[in-house]
N, C-alpha and C positions, 0 to 999 in steps of 0.2 A: 467410434472413439471420440471422446471430447478432446477439443485442441485449445490451447491456451497461448496467445501470441504475446511477446514481450518487446516493448519499445523502451530501450534501456538495459544495459548489461552489466551494471555496477553491483555493488554489495548486495543490496535488496533484490534486483531481478535475479541474480545468480543463486540466492539462498532459495527463493520461491521456485525457481525452475529446478532445483535439485528435489524438492518436495513433490513437485508436480510428477516428474518423470516416475518417481519411486511409487506414486499413487496411480501409474498406468496412464496419465495424461499426456498427451502429445503436446510438445512445445516448438514453438518457432522464435528465435531470438533475433531481434533487430537492434541496430544502433545507428548513430549517426556517422559512423565510420564505414559501415558496410559490410556484408557478409564475410568477407575475407579476414576481416579482423577478430572473428569470433572462434576461429578454429580450435583454439586452446581451451576455451570455455566449453564449446560443445562436445568434445572428443569425451571427456569423462562423463557425462551426461547419458551416453548410449544411444541406442537406435531410435529412441522417442524424440530425440532433439535433433533439430535442424537450425542452419543459420540461413537468414533470410533478409529482404528489404523490409522497410516499415510498411510498404503496401502488401507483401506477403504476410506480414504478421498480423496485419489488419483484417486478413480472412479468415482468422481462427474464430471459434465459437466465442470465446471471450478474449479481451485484451488487457494486458496490465501495463499502466504507464509508470515508470521509473526512472524518472530523470529529474535533474534539479529544476527549481522552479523557474529560473532563468532560461530553461530550455523549451518549456512546454509550447511556445509560439511558434517554435521551428518545425514541430511537428504537424505534418498536413493533417487537417480535420476531414476533407472529403473521403478518403479511403476508409474512414471510422464510422462514417454516417450509417445510423440505425444499428450500431453495435453496442454491447455493455462493455465500458471502460472502467477498469478498476484503477483508481488514481491513488498512489502513495505519497503524493507531494506534501510538503510542509514549507512554511515560510520561515527562513531564518535570515533576518537582515544582515548578519555578519558575513554571510556567504552570497545573499541575492541582491545586496542593496536594499532601499527603500521602495516599497511598492505603495503609492498614495491611497489607492483604493482599500488596501488591507489596513493601513496604519489609520485610516479615518473610520475603520470597521463599517464600511458600507457594504462590504461583502466578506464572506468567508474565503479561505484559499480555495476550496473546492467550487465555490459559486463563481469565484473568478476564472478558474480553470474551464468551467462549463460553458461560459460565455464564448471562448475560442473554439470549443468542440461542438459546433451547433449540430442538432440531429443525433448526437451522441447521448446515450443513457449512462451519465457518471455515478460510479459508486465510489465513494471514499472507504479504502480498505488498506490493511498493512501499514498506515501512517503513524501508528501510535507505539510501534514496537521496532526494537533495533534489529537489524538484519542477522546477527549472531543469536539472538534470542529466538528467531524464527526457527532456525535449524535445532537449537537445544530444546525447544518446547513442543514441538509438535508431536502428538501422540496419536495411536489408533482408536477408532471409534469406541465410545464406552469405557475408555481408559479412566481410572479413578482420579487421575493427575491431568485430566484434559483442561487445556487453556482456552480461554474465549478471547475474541477479537470483536471490536465495534465494526459495524458498517453502516453506513448511512447513504441514501439516495432518494431521490424525489420521483421515482419509478418503481413500483411495488414488483413487478415481474422481474426487472433486472436485479433488484436487490435479493429475490429469491434465488435466482440464478447464480449470482456472486456467492451467497450464502452456501449453496450446494457445493461449489467449488472448494470454497474455503473448508468446509467441513471435511471434504473429501480428502484433502491434502494434510489434515491433522489437527484442525482447531474447531471449537464451538463459536457460534457467534452471537452477538447480542445486538439487536436492532437500535441503532441510536438515533433514528429519526431521519430528517431531510438534509439536505445540504446545508441549510441554514443553520442546522444544529451542531455542525462538525465542529464549531468551536469548543465544545465540551471535550475533544480529545486531541486539541492541538498543543503545541509546546507549552510547557510550564502549568498544565492542568493536572488534576489528580488522576486523569485517565491516561497520562502519556508515559513514556518509556520507563520512568522510575518504578511504576506499578509493577513491572515484570523483572524488576532486578532481586536477586536474593537478599541483597542489601540496599534497600532504598535510599540510604544515606551515602552512598557512594559519591565521591566527588565528581563533578562534572567532567573534568578532564581525564577520569579513569572509566568513563561510562562504557567505552568499547572493550573493555577487559573485564566487565563486571558480569560474573555468571548471572543466569536467569532463575526463576522461579516460577511455578505454575501459578495461573490466575483463574479462578474458576468464574463462570458467568455471573453468580451472584455478587462476588466481590467487583467485578467489572460493572455490573449496574449500579452498585452503590458509589462506585468512583464516578461514574458519568453524573449521576443525580447531585452528588456533592459539589460537582466542578463549578469554579467560580470563573466568570469570563475574563480573561487575561488582557489588559490594555496593551493592545499589539504594537502601538506607537513606542510603547516602553520596553519592547522585548529585546533582549541583549544578545541572544543567540538564535 
């Protein structure tokens, strides 16, 4: 049985965990507060879900990182060495403060995080869609309204491994290139969260209440191709 470890138990991690267990994937949830803090989250997920330490989550076949950008450096890199790590991170200055390397556009967010996780095969995934839309838009294989998500990685095998998992839990995938290319689906680009909203003109402050709408692979590819690089230093959210 495939296992998926989670580092982070907020809205994003919880949403993906629900889809994973529904797809017969065993999950190990971990956060900075310890396994005892996860009992209320684990119980509804059923027998395929357990709570553990970060080190225990790192023993899974794949691991998903779902923590704020301010927290990634607190995650130990050594237990994850050699693993495929799905990174959901985004840079929001209003939340994270200013990060000089990102504002200067010397690195993408994923490239910055990859520097911390030496020896880890980082895959940017689930970063351009809101948590509520993950649960709303997941569909069985071959469904006519299947939604696609972009993935990017510098390692072809890790990218294929991540794609297989994402497709298993309810989404098609589109290869968005390397970690250097991930700016194409970062905040404020044409391939970011608004793409998955039924009404893309939903005001920013109402985005967490907005219903989602399917995005086929062809539309996602077009959005990625049309993306213009956002001036990160001017990002306001």
